[in-house]
C-alpha angles and dihedrals in degrees: 000000000000109000113208097180111131098351104156124191105194106202118227102223102172092125091056095053097225127160098224125033111214126220129204118220119203114206141164113273132204093256094058094251134109112284127188145185138179114255135182121262093237089051091050091066088076091063125087100240128047116182124174122208111207105175122043093183098067112114110240121242091231139319135235142175121213137170117239109272092020129116132229130204122222111211095207138004126235114284121260095022110191099168139005115326109243121219121181133159099242135139120025104247106243089201096065135050145185119329112224112232116208112245142144110301116246110222118314101290111146111246115247129210116282109277120233118246106202122079121187119176089333088311110129111208113204111204094193119110097167099036114212124181128265125193108240090218096057124102122249091241091063091071133066120229121221115222135192121251111220135141113336156130126354105262113129115053116221092239093053128096113291100217140045091022120162105224120217130181115215099150100238107011093133100022093113091051092063101031100045099041088065120101116262098041107127102191139027093192118142094251091052094046094046096044092046087055090050091050090052090046092056092046091053101041103027098031094233143052119269114231089216117038090194087075087072110100112263096237090060092049091050091046093054091043089054091051090054093045093245108150097187110054090172087083087074089084091066090064093069094056093087119046094193091062091054092047092046092053091046089055092050092048090051090048100047098034095042099243120159136201117247092245095054116114128277099011101075089044092052092049092050090051092050093047091048091052092051093045090051098046102035141038098232119158119244089253092059092047088051090053091048092050092049092050092047092050091050092048093051094043094246112154109241117250123217115298090243090057092055091043092054091046092052091047092051093047093049091048091051091049091049093048091049090052092048092048095050093045093047090055094055103073120068124230094273092051091048089055089051091051093052088049089062089070095054125094111230117232112275093017130107099208134055122248089252092057090049090051091053092060115088129194118290103179134060107231142107094263091048090053093049090048090051090049091049090052090051095047091049091055092043091052089064086069097220091141089072092058118104108246094165113129092032116109110251094214092057091049090052091050093052091047091049090049091052089051092056107031121091118260090234092057093047092050090055093054120108112272095253095051094042092053091046093051094047093045092054089046095053092046093051095038093054090059092043093048091052091050092049092048092053090045089057091046092052092049092043092056088047090051091050090051091048092047090050090052092050092048091047092050092049090049089049092054093047094050097040093098093052091047092049092049093050093044092051091050091051089047090058090051091049090049090059089046091055094045106114091204094062115099110241092220091056095037097107093047090048092052094045091049090058097035121028114239094236091051091051092049090048091052092050090051091048093051091048089049099047106028115090126217115244095245097053122106102190094287089150091063091046091057088051087063093059089111089062092045099050091060091071104018096087092049090050093050091047102045105032114074108198128198123204142214116214090270091056100047095102092051091048090051090053091050092052091047094054091043090059089054092054108136093019119119095206112141095187116060125214124207094356114165104264100190092093093058107101127191101273091048098050096084090050098043098044123058123212091278093052094253120142115249114216095218095053092041092051093052091045088053092050091054092048091045092056092047092048093048093051092049089043091236080129122035141166125241116234091025125123103196097028100037128111109286091199090067090057094059120097108278139202117316092006091059094044089053091050098038100093095038090049093050090048093046092051093043096239129128117250091228115082095207091056091047092051091048092051091050092048093048093048092048093048093048092050092050091053094044095050093042091054090058099037095096089062094049105100094174094065130054136173120243122200097185097106133057090277131026114267137184128247111208118196117232116255116260117239113264111250117239109219117219090250091058092047090049092047092050091050095046093048093049091048091054095051107099122230115255141179115244089236092056091044092058093048091047093051090048090052089054101040106020092223092156089066087072090068109091129181115265089241088058090240113159095214116111126205118232114274089004090153089062092052091047094050090049092050092048090049092049091052097041095046090043092228102117126226099292099087090049100049116115113179092196093055113071093208092055105044118125092247093051094048093047090048092050093048092050098045107029109028110083139123100270095047092048090050092050094047091047091050090056091055093046092049092048091051091053091059095058115103093221091055088054090064090057095050146304098255093259094109127061141164132216127209139147134247115207123221127185114230108204093179126082109269136147091216095077138072142202126259117157093201094060106018104029111213092340135071133257150166136244123228101209105198137177124225125193125218086257089065093249121131109228103177143010136191127196111224125189109242112328105317117177109292094218090069091068106029095089094042091061092057095046097046103039112116105199128110091254119105107203111189099172125049131188125206140162122267094273090069097059133093136136091260092052091051089050095048093048092053093045090054095047099255132125114231113206112174125175099242116204091202100036091136093055096043121118113258118208134209134194098206116058092193098051119106119213102189116230091001096052096101091053092062094075098141125072121204119227103233091183090071090054092049095048095047099036096108091048091050090052090048091052093046091048091051090052092049093048091048097237089133134025115247093227091054093051095042092050091057092047098046100042096055115109086190104045117210123236089263093051091048091051091050089050090053091051088047092052091055093049094041089055091049089051093047092049091052089044094057093038100052123050091186089059091053090049092050090055092049092046094052093047089050089054090056092049091048090052089051089056090056091048090050090053091052095046095058101133124104090009090296092291121144110229101182114121100203131060093237092056091048091050092049094049095047090042088057089049090053091048094050091045090053089049090054091049091048093048091049091049092051094051094042087054090050091048091052090050089053091050091051091051088051091057099262116127113196115208116248093234089057092051089057089059097053116105132208091203095107127116109164091106093053118090107215100164101064129233132292125216127207101193129106130206116254095249091054090050088054091057100263122141125238116258115262117256100249093161098058098088093044091052093044092054096043 
């Protein structure tokens, strides 16, 4: 039989420039089929077989699918067979996919195309050529996986029949046939045969020969002995009596099986070259390079050297790559620029900080002076002219690392670096900081304009309230006059006299004037009050026009012309403008921009321009060159030849046809079929009814009934919780680290591989201080080296950053996915996204107002993603409460765990036609909980079709022609998102904020309308589907409750001023929350095991309803002691803390 247990292809991903190469472990599942899961490379070393696939483009010999324990017949062997035919499960065949297995249908959810299962640098490779369908609710073990047959294990002897051979895979069944029929073998005795097989075993599975074969576990020795029909395996010990025999056999094995020593040319040279390339292009840790080197040596049959040899080699290669980078960077600036760089380390006279430290500090307030300071910081960096230097050929990721290091290291330490390294670090810093400073300046400008608008609105509302009495009085007087006017009994000839007798003419004229003065036109948005703030605006307007150099798309040309016009007037005191571009002046602004004589007023024109500028920037009709967040998103899409080269692979990877007409036809057919299917069952759907009370028919959807909890489930929940032991949060973190090793993912910012003693203790303490929002002070222990103030501050500064938190969190998420109990909750294919709100009482530009959540203050939203296994796999910090839909897709594309969520649930705020369209284009299922699902617009593709009782609902008709004409552009955009050339939030912002959607945006909306209708039809048709959405969203809310309990310090307010600090703190909170969930899952699993041993057998459906979101047994507040030292009891005072200042300044 072909045994698939623990066969691990480790994918060589050097060409994709990823930090962590995934592996895929095949293992026997409960349903007697092939199961599989992603594993980590460092975890794969524990498995018996490590096989590296280097080329994904090779055409497979053939493919097969087989159940575990089954057999497969090969019709014919390979031509020109000289030796044994080798068959081994190896590379996943990228030309085949999942095979759909018939089974009972779950609910009525429409099947979706088979989802791909390989992700490389956000590239999703879809192995399916002939795409079948796979129900998104089915388990992985219900499908068979097709594998490629390539070189492999000795199974068919050369002298055997060459067709209709049943292949089997005992590892060394014929090893002695090949090895001992070669010339030079002296003996075919059982010890020689068996020990030769053991030598070959160690070379294959360990990568080297063991000096003592008795170190091999006894069950392996007995297994091989049984294969070779040796009944007395104790004779193996005789083999080791003569070293020459062992060495002679090792030489023969190397000769006949093509093994090489590590020092043989050219193998060590090739490895050095590969390692050097990876060290130059990527930022991989030494451990990952070690794993890569080991896998490469195994693949190429190079006997592994000592671990210390590889470690030294990797260290030397990384050092060479670093020195090359420093040398090339140090050569870029000229002598004047080098002088400027050295000046960054100096402290100006009368100042307390160096220029470098000042440059690190970004804006924290939203005001005109803050904006001008931010602009001054940017212009100072720009004046150093580093943007004109040629950085091509230098790896971007290494430049970012150097810049980050310069932003964290002390000025004193940088100044003591060798000249070459110091110049390289400062060059990378200035290059990165110039871009960052520009982004931060425009961020402040955007929020400043928003603040001016908000202030104008508040002033206008207050004015409105103050003048309401005058307006009412005037309106009532005019109402009396109109009453006389409408009186049929009043003579028209005497009408004016009648009105003036009741209401004096001057009073009536005064009332008309008052109404005209106080009443506001419907299309105004407090522009009057904005113009009143011109004095505030002109303090920073000239600096903005002078220092920010905007570029424009065709839609922004008029705004750019107005900017250039005002820039030319900088310094002029003219109040009336001549020949100003008037295309930007919209209706509501005309009465404020033009005076009575039709002349343009500078104050009104300037405020009108600011409003148009903000709108154009957000829609990216205007952008700034050399900016990351405010640049042109169109330039980040795949372009020209690069796109043409990726076009077919992208379409295949996403599972879409390359032809737009075919894609539109498929969408139309699927929509029509779903309408007919749902309509045929609608009469039996008691939970949904059609209402004709409004202008258009709408649906009324009954609320879901609460799920009953049977007594057995209540009892199980109680018993499991009783068995979970109490634990301190500190011990919980250390215990989870002992099991998962997540603290090993935290590397020093300098990428040094050295580790301080008890570093894991310091890291857990730092994570706890951040997550609990209590700071370091409660955790400091001066008598414990790992918990001193200096150590904790050093760890926080050098180890706690976004990428290390992401890597550590991924390890916890991946570990959770391997637990059997988590498998009852879900397979990781479903997730939800929701936001936690945090008040930020400190001054920061990375926050926003929302009275509902933050009262009169400002705050941030931590938008996080929770899998159906209760693990949080990604989080994004959002200023204020920006629209959720901007970030929901970004979380899926950028998450770096082993999970592969293909369906995501959100609240209503995350939904729009464009979001539905983007999700479908990228191969995801979007399933929001819509508050107004019954009143939503349903769309059809066929105007002539009749859908029975639902026909009147389908009142919109999609324009398929737009999809056809823009299909290639949509694929280019989707491919760019998958390849990571552009952030999803950046692209979605430009699509959603446009009041005049482009042809591309309109086409995405049409695709979204089709898929939104498909979702709505499934939503109303399947109650189980509605309940699944609710259940998953409840899981996210429950996880938020645990996070709130952990983040108890400082009233749960985030007091970090900069975005990076906020991200690090909330990243630590997510990591600690995941640790709590994982710990609870482990002990719940242990409790269930205890119950089974005690004779209790919980039902599987009850296990699926258990939840690890409990925290009552976890002590998060520490312990208090009520004992005093003897000397204090005797009336003595405690000694003064003379060392505090020394430690604080160290």
